[in-house]
C-alpha positions as CSV (number, residue, x, y, z in Angstrom):
1,X,-15.5,13.9,55.5
2,X,-15.7,14.9,59.1
3,X,-18.7,14.4,61.3
4,X,-20.6,17.4,62.6
5,X,-19.5,16.6,66.1
6,X,-15.8,16.7,65.2
7,X,-16.2,20.1,63.5
8,X,-18.0,21.5,66.6
9,X,-15.8,19.9,69.1
10,X,-14.2,22.2,71.7
11,X,-10.9,23.6,70.6
12,X,-7.8,23.5,72.9
13,X,-6.9,26.9,74.4
14,X,-4.8,28.8,72.0
15,X,-2.6,31.9,72.2
16,X,-4.1,34.2,69.6
17,X,-2.7,37.3,67.9
18,X,-5.5,39.6,66.6
19,X,-4.6,42.0,63.7
20,X,-7.3,44.5,63.2
21,X,-7.0,48.3,62.6
22,X,-10.4,49.1,64.0
23,X,-10.0,49.1,67.8
24,X,-13.6,48.4,68.5
25,X,-13.7,45.4,66.2
26,X,-10.4,44.2,67.5
27,X,-11.8,44.2,71.1
28,X,-14.9,42.4,69.9
29,X,-12.8,39.6,68.4
30,X,-10.7,39.5,71.6
31,X,-13.8,39.2,73.7
32,X,-15.2,36.4,71.5
33,X,-11.9,34.5,71.5
34,X,-11.7,34.7,75.3
35,X,-15.3,33.4,75.5
36,X,-14.2,30.5,73.4
37,X,-11.5,29.7,76.0
38,X,-8.5,31.3,74.2
39,X,-5.9,33.8,75.3
40,X,-5.3,37.0,73.2
41,X,-1.6,37.8,73.4
42,X,-1.9,41.1,71.5
43,X,-4.2,43.2,69.3
44,X,-2.1,45.0,66.6
45,X,-3.3,47.6,64.1
46,X,-0.6,47.8,61.5
47,X,1.4,45.4,59.3
48,X,4.7,46.1,61.0
49,X,3.2,45.8,64.5
50,X,1.7,42.5,63.6
51,X,5.0,41.1,62.4
52,X,6.8,42.3,65.5
53,X,4.1,40.9,67.8
54,X,4.2,37.5,66.0
55,X,8.0,37.3,66.6
56,X,7.6,38.4,70.3
57,X,4.6,36.2,71.2
58,X,4.9,33.2,68.9
59,X,1.1,32.8,68.7
60,X,-0.7,29.5,68.1
61,X,-3.2,31.3,65.8
62,X,-3.7,34.6,64.1
63,X,-7.0,36.3,63.3
64,X,-6.1,38.9,60.6
65,X,-8.0,41.7,58.9
66,X,-6.9,41.5,55.3
67,X,-7.0,45.3,54.8
68,X,-5.3,47.5,57.3
69,X,-4.9,51.3,57.4
70,X,-1.1,50.9,57.4
71,X,0.0,47.9,55.3
72,X,-2.1,44.8,54.7
73,X,-2.9,41.8,56.8
74,X,-2.1,39.6,53.9
75,X,1.4,41.0,53.6
76,X,1.9,40.8,57.4
77,X,1.0,37.1,57.3
78,X,3.3,36.4,54.4
79,X,6.2,38.0,56.3
80,X,5.3,36.1,59.5
81,X,5.1,32.8,57.7
82,X,8.7,33.2,56.5
83,X,9.8,32.3,60.1
84,X,7.5,29.3,60.3
85,X,4.0,28.1,60.0
86,X,1.3,29.8,62.0
87,X,-2.4,28.8,61.5
88,X,-4.4,31.9,60.5
89,X,-7.8,33.1,59.5
90,X,-8.3,36.2,57.4
91,X,-11.4,38.4,58.0
92,X,-12.5,40.7,55.2
93,X,-15.4,42.6,53.7
94,X,-13.9,41.5,50.3
95,X,-13.3,37.7,50.3
96,X,-12.7,37.7,46.5
97,X,-9.8,40.1,46.7
98,X,-8.1,38.0,49.4
99,X,-8.6,34.8,47.5
100,X,-7.1,36.4,44.4
101,X,-3.9,36.8,46.2
102,X,-4.1,33.8,48.5
103,X,-6.3,31.1,46.8
104,X,-5.8,28.7,49.7
105,X,-6.6,31.2,52.4
106,X,-9.3,30.6,55.0
107,X,-11.3,33.8,54.8
108,X,-14.4,34.9,56.8
109,X,-16.7,37.4,55.2
110,X,-17.4,40.3,57.6
111,X,-19.8,40.3,59.4
112,X,-19.7,36.7,60.7
113,X,-21.3,34.7,63.4
114,X,-19.5,33.3,66.4
115,X,-19.8,29.7,65.2
116,X,-18.4,30.7,61.8
117,X,-15.3,31.9,63.5
118,X,-15.0,28.7,65.5
119,X,-15.3,26.6,62.4
120,X,-12.8,28.7,60.5
121,X,-10.3,28.3,63.4
122,X,-10.8,24.6,63.3
123,X,-10.2,24.6,59.5
124,X,-7.0,26.7,60.0
125,X,-5.7,24.3,62.6
126,X,-6.5,21.2,60.6
127,X,-4.9,22.7,57.5
128,X,-1.7,23.5,59.4
129,X,-1.5,19.8,60.5
130,X,-1.6,18.5,57.0
């Protein structure tokens, strides 16, 4: 079990792809990630744009809304992962539905607090290093 200090330790700067179909929420995530010391390489709103952006930018991490207006974030992640592992965190108003499809997923319930996102990012990075 990790000590609290390890969980709350500062993260290295990451290149993050945000996938969120609500422009306002996408910008909020981007602002929060920048405040955490990360770089946002793109904010995409559809499944197909997310897949294209992941190929183009090769992100270190993805923050993905599970439900998108066009396609789904879950499907986008599945397509992206075919090319290689990318740590990711799903955000959703319906965690149960995401876990039904991806039981091992790291999912944050909307709305969430800043520190919840930081902990979820750390879990995603740790899981990808296993």
